[in-house]
C-alpha positions as CSV (number, residue, x, y, z in Angstrom):
1,M,-50.0,4.3,-39.6
2,T,-48.6,5.9,-36.4
3,I,-46.8,3.9,-33.7
4,D,-46.6,5.3,-30.4
5,L,-43.8,3.9,-28.5
6,Q,-43.7,4.6,-24.7
7,A,-41.6,3.4,-21.7
8,R,-42.9,1.4,-19.1
9,Q,-41.2,0.6,-15.7
10,V,-41.6,-2.9,-14.8
11,K,-41.3,-2.9,-10.8
12,P,-39.7,-6.4,-9.6
13,L,-41.9,-8.2,-7.1
14,R,-38.7,-8.5,-4.7
15,N,-35.2,-7.2,-4.9
16,T,-33.3,-10.4,-3.9
17,Y,-33.8,-13.8,-2.5
18,A,-35.7,-14.3,0.6
19,H,-32.7,-15.8,2.5
20,V,-30.6,-12.8,1.6
21,A,-33.6,-10.4,2.4
22,K,-33.6,-11.6,5.9
23,Y,-30.3,-10.0,6.6
24,I,-30.7,-6.7,4.6
25,G,-34.4,-6.2,4.4
26,D,-37.0,-6.6,1.4
27,D,-36.5,-3.0,0.2
28,K,-32.8,-3.0,-0.4
29,L,-30.7,-4.0,-3.4
30,P,-28.1,-6.4,-2.3
31,T,-24.6,-6.1,-3.2
32,R,-22.8,-9.0,-4.9
33,Y,-21.0,-9.9,-1.7
34,Q,-24.3,-10.1,0.2
35,E,-26.1,-12.1,-2.4
36,A,-23.1,-14.6,-2.8
37,T,-22.7,-15.0,1.1
38,F,-25.7,-14.2,3.2
39,G,-28.0,-17.3,4.2
40,A,-26.2,-19.8,2.0
41,Q,-25.1,-22.1,4.7
42,S,-27.0,-25.4,4.7
43,S,-28.9,-25.9,8.1
44,E,-31.6,-28.5,7.8
45,N,-32.6,-31.6,5.9
46,F,-29.3,-33.4,6.1
47,H,-29.3,-36.9,5.0
48,Y,-27.1,-38.3,7.7
49,R,-24.8,-37.3,10.4
50,P,-21.0,-37.9,9.9
51,T,-20.0,-41.4,10.8
52,W,-16.6,-40.0,12.1
53,E,-18.4,-37.6,14.4
54,P,-22.1,-38.7,14.9
55,E,-22.5,-36.2,17.8
56,F,-22.6,-33.4,15.2
57,E,-24.5,-32.4,12.3
58,L,-22.6,-32.4,8.7
59,Y,-22.7,-28.4,9.4
60,D,-22.8,-27.7,13.0
61,A,-22.2,-24.5,14.8
62,A,-21.6,-26.5,18.0
63,R,-18.1,-27.6,16.6
64,S,-16.8,-24.5,18.2
65,K,-16.8,-23.4,21.9
66,L,-17.4,-19.8,20.5
67,V,-21.1,-19.0,20.8
68,L,-22.7,-16.7,18.2
69,A,-26.4,-15.9,18.0
70,D,-25.8,-15.6,14.2
71,W,-22.5,-16.6,12.6
72,Y,-23.2,-14.2,9.5
73,V,-21.8,-11.3,11.8
74,L,-18.5,-12.6,10.8
75,K,-18.6,-10.6,7.7
76,D,-15.5,-9.7,5.4
77,P,-14.7,-5.9,5.5
78,N,-13.0,-6.5,2.0
79,Q,-16.2,-8.0,0.8
80,Y,-14.7,-10.8,-1.2
81,Y,-16.9,-13.3,-3.0
82,Y,-15.2,-15.4,-5.8
83,G,-15.3,-12.8,-8.7
84,N,-13.7,-9.8,-7.2
85,W,-11.3,-11.9,-5.2
86,T,-9.9,-13.7,-8.3
87,M,-9.7,-10.2,-10.0
88,Q,-7.8,-8.8,-7.1
89,R,-5.3,-11.6,-7.2
90,A,-4.9,-11.6,-10.8
91,R,-3.9,-7.8,-10.7
92,Q,-1.3,-8.8,-7.9
93,Q,-0.1,-11.7,-10.0
94,D,0.6,-9.3,-12.9
95,S,2.4,-7.1,-10.5
96,M,4.5,-9.9,-9.3
97,E,5.2,-10.9,-12.7
98,A,6.6,-7.5,-13.6
99,N,8.7,-7.5,-10.5
100,Y,10.3,-11.0,-11.5
101,Q,11.0,-9.7,-14.9
102,F,12.5,-6.5,-13.8
103,V,14.9,-8.3,-11.3
104,E,15.9,-11.1,-13.8
105,S,16.1,-8.8,-16.9
106,R,18.7,-6.6,-15.1
107,E,20.4,-9.4,-13.3
108,L,19.6,-7.7,-9.9
109,L,20.0,-10.8,-8.0
110,E,23.6,-11.4,-9.2
111,K,24.4,-7.9,-8.0
112,T,23.1,-8.6,-4.4
113,P,25.8,-9.8,-1.9
114,A,26.1,-13.4,-1.9
115,D,26.3,-13.6,1.9
116,L,22.9,-11.9,1.9
117,R,21.3,-14.0,-0.7
118,D,22.4,-17.0,1.3
119,L,20.9,-15.6,4.8
120,V,17.5,-14.9,3.1
121,G,17.4,-18.3,1.7
122,K,18.2,-19.8,5.0
123,V,15.6,-17.8,6.8
124,L,12.9,-17.5,4.3
125,L,12.5,-20.7,2.2
126,P,11.4,-23.1,5.2
127,F,8.3,-20.6,5.6
128,R,6.9,-22.3,2.5
129,H,5.9,-25.3,4.7
130,V,4.5,-22.9,7.3
131,A,2.5,-21.4,4.4
132,W,1.2,-25.0,3.3
133,G,0.1,-25.5,6.9
134,G,-1.7,-22.2,6.7
135,N,-3.5,-23.6,3.6
136,M,-4.6,-26.8,5.2
137,N,-5.6,-24.9,8.3
138,N,-8.0,-22.4,6.4
139,M,-9.3,-25.2,4.3
140,A,-10.4,-27.0,7.5
141,I,-12.0,-23.9,8.8
142,G,-13.9,-23.8,5.5
143,A,-15.0,-27.4,5.8
144,Y,-15.9,-27.4,9.4
145,G,-16.8,-23.9,10.3
146,Y,-20.4,-22.5,10.4
147,G,-21.7,-19.7,8.1
148,T,-20.9,-18.8,4.6
149,A,-19.5,-15.5,5.7
150,F,-16.9,-17.4,7.7
151,T,-16.2,-20.4,5.6
152,A,-16.2,-18.9,2.1
153,A,-13.7,-16.2,3.4
154,A,-11.5,-19.0,5.0
155,S,-11.6,-21.1,1.9
156,M,-10.2,-18.2,-0.3
157,H,-7.6,-17.4,2.5
158,S,-6.4,-21.0,2.1
159,M,-5.9,-20.5,-1.5
160,D,-4.0,-17.2,-0.6
161,Q,-1.6,-19.2,1.7
162,L,-1.0,-21.9,-1.2
163,G,-0.1,-19.0,-3.3
164,V,2.4,-17.7,-0.6
165,A,3.9,-21.1,-0.5
166,Q,4.3,-21.1,-4.2
167,Y,5.7,-17.4,-4.3
168,I,8.4,-18.7,-1.7
169,T,9.2,-21.8,-3.8
170,R,9.6,-19.8,-7.0
171,F,11.8,-17.2,-4.9
172,G,13.9,-20.3,-4.0
173,L,14.0,-21.5,-7.6
174,V,15.6,-18.1,-8.9
175,L,17.9,-18.0,-5.8
176,G,19.5,-21.2,-6.2
177,G,17.3,-23.9,-8.0
178,T,15.9,-27.0,-6.6
179,E,19.1,-27.8,-4.5
180,I,18.4,-24.9,-2.3
181,L,14.7,-25.9,-1.9
182,D,15.8,-29.4,-0.7
183,K,18.2,-27.9,1.7
184,A,15.5,-25.7,3.2
185,K,13.2,-28.8,3.4
186,N,16.0,-30.8,5.1
187,A,16.4,-27.7,7.6
188,W,12.7,-27.7,8.1
189,L,12.6,-31.5,9.1
190,N,15.8,-31.7,11.0
191,D,17.6,-28.3,12.0
192,A,17.1,-27.4,15.7
193,P,15.9,-23.7,15.1
194,W,12.9,-24.8,13.1
195,Q,11.6,-27.6,15.2
196,E,9.4,-25.6,17.6
197,L,7.9,-23.7,14.7
198,R,7.2,-27.3,12.8
199,R,5.7,-28.6,16.1
200,Y,3.4,-25.5,16.2
201,V,2.1,-26.1,12.6
202,E,1.8,-29.7,13.2
203,D,-0.3,-29.2,16.3
204,T,-2.6,-27.0,14.5
205,L,-3.3,-29.4,11.9
206,V,-5.2,-31.4,14.6
207,V,-7.1,-28.5,16.2
208,K,-10.7,-29.5,15.7
209,D,-12.6,-26.1,16.9
210,P,-12.6,-24.0,13.7
211,F,-12.5,-20.7,15.4
212,E,-9.7,-21.7,17.7
213,L,-7.7,-22.8,14.7
214,F,-8.6,-19.5,13.0
215,V,-7.2,-17.7,16.1
216,A,-4.1,-20.0,16.3
217,Q,-3.2,-19.8,12.6
218,N,-4.3,-16.4,11.3
219,F,-4.1,-14.3,14.3
220,A,-1.5,-15.6,16.7
221,L,1.0,-17.2,14.1
222,D,0.7,-15.2,10.9
223,G,0.2,-12.0,13.0
224,Q,3.8,-12.6,14.2
225,I,5.4,-14.0,11.2
226,Y,4.5,-11.4,8.5
227,P,5.7,-8.4,10.6
228,L,8.8,-10.3,11.7
229,I,9.8,-11.9,8.5
230,Y,8.6,-9.6,5.7
231,R,8.3,-6.3,7.2
232,Q,11.3,-6.1,9.8
233,F,13.7,-8.7,8.2
234,I,13.2,-8.5,4.4
235,D,11.7,-4.9,3.9
236,Q,13.8,-3.2,6.5
237,Y,17.1,-5.3,7.4
238,V,17.7,-6.9,4.1
239,A,16.8,-3.9,1.9
240,G,19.2,-1.8,4.1
241,Q,21.9,-4.4,3.4
242,G,21.8,-4.0,-0.4
243,G,18.9,-6.6,-0.9
244,A,16.2,-4.3,-2.6
245,A,15.8,-6.8,-5.4
246,L,14.9,-9.6,-2.8
247,C,12.1,-7.2,-1.5
248,M,10.6,-7.0,-5.0
249,L,10.4,-10.8,-5.3
250,T,8.4,-11.0,-2.0
251,A,6.2,-7.9,-2.3
252,F,3.2,-9.8,-2.4
253,M,3.4,-11.2,1.0
254,P,3.4,-8.1,3.1
255,E,0.8,-6.5,0.9
256,W,-1.5,-9.6,1.3
257,H,-1.0,-9.7,4.8
258,D,-1.9,-6.2,5.4
259,E,-5.2,-6.9,3.5
260,S,-6.1,-10.2,5.0
261,A,-5.4,-8.8,8.6
262,R,-8.3,-6.5,8.3
263,W,-10.6,-9.6,7.8
264,V,-9.0,-11.4,10.7
265,D,-9.3,-8.4,13.1
266,A,-12.9,-7.7,12.1
267,L,-13.9,-11.5,13.0
268,V,-12.0,-11.3,16.2
269,K,-13.5,-8.0,17.1
270,V,-17.3,-8.8,16.5
271,A,-16.9,-12.4,18.0
272,A,-15.3,-11.0,21.2
273,A,-17.8,-8.1,21.5
274,E,-20.8,-10.5,21.5
275,S,-20.2,-11.6,25.0
276,P,-17.9,-11.7,27.9
277,A,-17.5,-15.5,27.6
278,N,-16.5,-15.1,23.9
279,R,-14.0,-12.5,24.8
280,D,-12.5,-14.5,27.6
281,L,-12.2,-17.5,25.4
282,I,-10.5,-15.7,22.5
283,T,-8.4,-13.9,24.8
284,E,-7.1,-17.3,26.2
285,W,-6.6,-18.7,22.7
286,V,-4.5,-15.6,21.9
287,K,-2.5,-15.8,24.9
288,D,-1.7,-19.6,24.6
289,W,-1.1,-19.7,21.0
290,G,0.6,-16.4,20.8
291,A,3.1,-17.3,23.5
292,R,3.9,-20.5,21.6
293,A,4.2,-18.8,18.5
294,R,6.6,-16.1,19.9
295,A,8.8,-18.8,21.4
296,A,8.8,-20.7,18.1
297,L,9.9,-17.8,16.0
298,A,12.7,-16.8,18.6
299,P,15.3,-19.1,17.2
300,I,14.5,-18.0,13.5
301,A,14.9,-14.3,14.5
302,S,18.3,-15.1,16.2
303,M,19.4,-16.9,13.0
304,A,18.4,-13.8,10.9
305,W,19.7,-11.0,12.9
306,D,22.4,-12.4,15.3
307,G,24.8,-14.2,12.9
308,T,27.5,-11.8,14.1
309,G,26.6,-12.0,17.6
310,G,24.2,-9.7,19.6
311,S,20.6,-9.8,20.8
312,K,18.9,-8.0,17.8
313,G,16.8,-10.9,17.1
314,A,15.2,-10.8,20.7
315,D,14.5,-7.1,20.1
316,E,12.7,-8.0,16.8
317,I,10.7,-10.6,18.4
318,A,9.5,-8.3,21.0
319,A,8.6,-5.7,18.3
320,A,6.4,-8.4,16.4
321,W,4.8,-9.4,19.7
322,Q,4.0,-5.8,20.5
323,I,2.3,-5.5,17.1
324,L,0.1,-8.5,17.9
325,Q,-0.7,-7.2,21.4
326,N,-1.8,-3.7,19.9
327,R,-4.0,-5.7,17.5
328,A,-5.5,-7.7,20.2
329,E,-6.1,-4.9,22.4
330,K,-7.7,-2.7,19.6
331,N,-10.1,-5.8,18.9
332,G,-11.2,-5.7,22.6
333,L,-8.9,-8.3,24.1
334,A,-6.9,-7.9,27.2
335,L,-3.5,-9.5,27.0
């Protein structure tokens, strides 16, 4: 008996779900990012309005003054969905573990000048509270924003901020144990140089407009903190003073910010380009929150650079502000 085996190609009736095909077309195969993101926002058949804000639906684009015809234009250029995001963070975690092992096994912290270690602890450790505020704010964006492209990325960003807070905490533990962390917490709560930044963080915690909160936290504040503290202070000043080991223990933060800034910039640019009203609104938010962040960071910059006198801190603040201005102008805003 002869058996004749032949290949048959079975053509699928469709390439993806209808709610995804609405964005990419019926004839295209979706990426995993597209299939995990597009059209997933709940938009109808809600059981009730929230009792604490009955003027809104549970998920309501009207929570923001920003007006977009389609909130799915706020796409992440990194195309993160849960799977590839966790894999990327796992690789970075492995890299940071290797850095810690290298520094600790060779006792590099002990070989770093004591006064430099003290300065870095004094300047850096209270920023774990700022990062915790970033976690809370981005989780609020995920909860009250609209469109899965926006809210899912914000939720992942919130966990990244929590990771930054944990890395700063771990840095403090190897630098001086729980005692130095308690000292940093007391500085955050009571020392004059930190109070304007603390006020900024606490004020953002009650901002209700999710896109204004996105601008205040991820663009205006983090857009100055990360260049100022991690690039200009730690990677340049501290490394130049013999603190290369300290740079290794904070390597995740500037790397992560460079990556996340692409997402932040992409959202600001596309939202501002949709209408002159959007552009003017975002420009106003960047001006207001950016100026507040600059003023709040000024005494910390002075603490970091001007311990022996001079005005180096003011120059570094101006440099960080210029970086933010350049980003704003590149994204279609006019500061």
